[in-house]
C-alpha positions as CSV (number, residue, x, y, z in Angstrom):
1,M,0.0,0.0,0.0
2,N,1.4,3.4,-0.9
3,I,2.1,6.0,1.8
4,R,-0.7,8.4,0.6
5,L,-3.3,5.7,1.0
6,Q,-2.0,4.7,4.4
7,I,-2.2,8.3,5.6
8,I,-5.8,8.6,4.3
9,V,-6.9,5.4,6.0
10,A,-5.1,6.4,9.3
11,V,-6.8,9.8,9.3
12,L,-10.2,8.2,8.7
13,L,-9.7,5.6,11.4
14,V,-8.6,8.2,13.9
15,I,-11.7,10.3,13.0
16,A,-13.9,7.2,13.5
17,I,-12.4,6.4,16.8
18,L,-12.7,10.0,18.0
19,Y,-16.4,10.0,16.9
20,I,-17.1,6.9,18.8
21,I,-15.4,8.3,21.9
22,N,-17.4,11.5,21.6
23,M,-20.7,9.6,21.3
24,V,-19.8,7.7,24.5
25,K,-19.0,11.0,26.3
26,K,-22.2,12.6,25.2
27,G,-24.1,9.6,26.4
28,K,-25.5,8.7,23.0
29,A,-23.7,5.3,23.0
30,D,-23.0,3.0,25.8
31,L,-19.3,2.1,26.4
32,R,-19.9,-1.6,26.7
33,Y,-21.5,-1.7,23.3
34,T,-18.8,0.4,21.6
35,L,-15.8,-1.4,23.0
36,V,-15.8,-3.8,20.1
37,W,-15.8,-0.9,17.6
38,L,-13.0,0.9,19.4
39,F,-10.9,-2.3,19.5
40,L,-11.5,-2.9,15.9
41,G,-10.5,0.6,15.0
42,V,-7.3,0.4,17.0
43,I,-6.4,-3.0,15.4
44,F,-6.9,-1.7,11.9
45,L,-5.0,1.5,12.8
46,I,-2.0,-0.6,13.9
47,F,-2.2,-2.7,10.8
48,D,-2.3,0.4,8.7
49,L,0.6,2.2,10.4
50,L,2.7,-1.0,10.8
51,P,2.1,-3.3,7.9
52,Q,5.0,-5.4,9.0
53,V,2.9,-6.5,12.1
54,Q,0.2,-7.7,9.7
55,Q,2.7,-9.6,7.6
56,I,4.3,-11.3,10.7
57,I,0.8,-12.3,12.0
58,C,0.0,-13.7,8.5
59,K,3.1,-15.8,8.4
60,A,2.5,-17.1,12.0
61,I,-1.1,-18.1,11.3
62,G,-0.4,-19.4,7.9
63,I,-2.5,-17.0,5.9
64,S,-1.1,-16.4,2.4
65,S,-1.8,-12.6,2.0
66,P,-2.5,-9.7,4.4
67,Q,-5.7,-8.9,2.5
68,N,-7.1,-12.3,3.3
69,M,-6.2,-11.8,7.0
70,L,-8.0,-8.4,7.0
71,L,-11.0,-10.0,5.5
72,F,-10.9,-12.9,8.0
73,V,-10.5,-10.4,11.0
74,S,-13.3,-8.2,9.6
75,I,-15.7,-11.2,9.3
76,G,-14.7,-12.3,12.8
77,F,-15.5,-8.9,14.3
78,I,-18.7,-8.7,12.4
79,L,-19.8,-12.0,13.9
80,I,-18.8,-10.8,17.4
81,I,-20.8,-7.6,16.9
82,L,-23.8,-9.6,15.6
83,F,-23.6,-11.9,18.6
84,N,-23.5,-8.9,21.0
85,L,-26.5,-7.3,19.3
86,T,-28.4,-10.6,19.5
87,I,-27.7,-10.7,23.3
88,I,-28.9,-7.1,23.6
89,V,-32.1,-7.7,21.7
90,S,-32.9,-10.8,23.7
91,S,-32.4,-8.9,26.9
92,Q,-34.6,-6.0,25.7
93,I,-37.3,-8.4,24.7
94,K,-37.4,-9.9,28.2
95,K,-37.5,-6.4,29.7
96,I,-40.3,-5.3,27.4
97,E,-42.4,-8.5,28.1
98,R,-42.0,-7.8,31.9
99,L,-43.0,-4.2,31.5
100,V,-46.1,-5.1,29.4
101,Q,-47.1,-7.7,32.1
102,E,-46.6,-5.1,34.9
103,N,-48.5,-2.5,32.9
104,A,-51.4,-5.0,32.4
105,L,-51.5,-5.7,36.2
106,L,-51.5,-2.1,37.1
107,A,-54.2,-1.3,34.6
108,G,-56.3,-4.1,36.2
109,E,-55.7,-2.7,39.6
110,L,-56.6,0.8,38.4
111,E,-59.9,-0.5,36.9
112,K,-60.8,-2.2,40.2
113,E,-60.0,1.0,42.1
114,K,-62.2,3.0,39.8
115,T,-65.0,0.6,40.1
116,R,-64.6,0.6,43.9
117,Q,-64.6,4.4,44.1
118,K,-67.6,4.6,41.8
119,K,-69.6,2.2,44.0
120,E,-68.6,4.3,47.1
121,C,-69.7,7.4,45.3
122,N,-73.0,5.9,44.4
123,N,-73.5,4.6,48.0
124,E,-72.8,8.1,49.4
125,S,-75.2,9.7,46.9
126,N,-78.0,7.3,47.9
127,Y,-77.8,8.7,51.5
128,F,-78.8,12.2,50.4
């Protein structure tokens, strides 16, 4: 990869990492859900700035070209992110179901209370 492309990629990665950090600081993103993205950004930044590291890892693992390793790493991280999102969705579904059930119970209790108050009001009006 030529130096100009390396600089462009490094700048874009730094901007992306800073954007993610800024979103966490503003409270728009939760740190535990953005850690994978931050880790991925740092890994790709290291690979971009130090291509020798990528080549050493390729040789150690037995992958023929650095591009194949980047693709492999990218797919691995996509699967990790997908799994994390699946866990989050499952957790949210359980919380929503519990809230709906609690809401239904409270609505039932409210109806009973309204009915009871209506009866008391009718009983009091019968005395006058």
